Structures are given as C-alpha cells and as structure tokens.
C-alpha positions, 0 to 999 in steps of 0.5 A: 119134053123139052126144058130150058134154060133161063138163058134160053127164055131169054134169048127166045124173048129177048129179056135180060136174064134178071128179066126173065127172073121176074117173070118167074117171080112175078107168076108168069112163068114156072120151072123147076129144079128137080132134074138138075140145074133151074129150067122151065118147059119149052111149052110154057111159051109160044111163037116165042111169046109167054103164054098170057093165060099161063100167069093166072092158072100158075096163081090158081093152083098155088094158092090150093096149095100146090108148089111149083113142081106139082104146078108142072106136073098138073099142066102137064098130065092128060087131065080126064076133065078137059080132054088134054093136058092143061097147058094144051088147053091153054096153048088153044085158048081154053083158058076159062075151062082150065081155070075152073077145072083148076079152081075145083083142086083147092 
C-alpha cells in the first residue's frame, strides 16, 4: 500500500502544508507516524481529491474511542459485514453501509 507525506498530499490537492494540516485537524484526513514519519494512506484520496465521506466515518470511529491507528486499520482491513475493506466501499459510494457498520463498533 502507498502512503503519502503531507507535502505529497498538498501537491496532489494543490494545497499549502498549513491547509493540509488543517484538513487533518478537522478530520477530513487521518494519518499515522507509526512507521516513522507521518503519512496518510493514498487510498484516502480519489481522483486527486479527498473522499468526501471519509470525514464522517473518521468521526464516528473516533467517537467510538478508536485511536488514529485503529481508525486506519479498520478502514483498510476487509470487513466481513461489508465484504470489502471499508475504504473500498467508501470509494465506491457506499457511505451509509460503512457508517452503519462503524456505528455498531461503539
């Protein structure tokens, strides 16, 4: 899987580093530094844009007590209820299904 630095995300989105940090603070994106430097999974972008439904899903999971790393792990792992990784379902426009499953994790 590909992980992007904040500078790479800024270049893709055409945004400044401070704007990218703001997107992280406002939960439009989520990343991790567990492998060294802070990175965001490339799957969290689609067609050089943010996945609009990602923010609400991140917030549901964080409200359920998930850490950033746990949110990322859940989004990237295949979920038996959904049949694919939740991020793949979000990329396919299946926001309601993903959020329904995420709410059951609280």
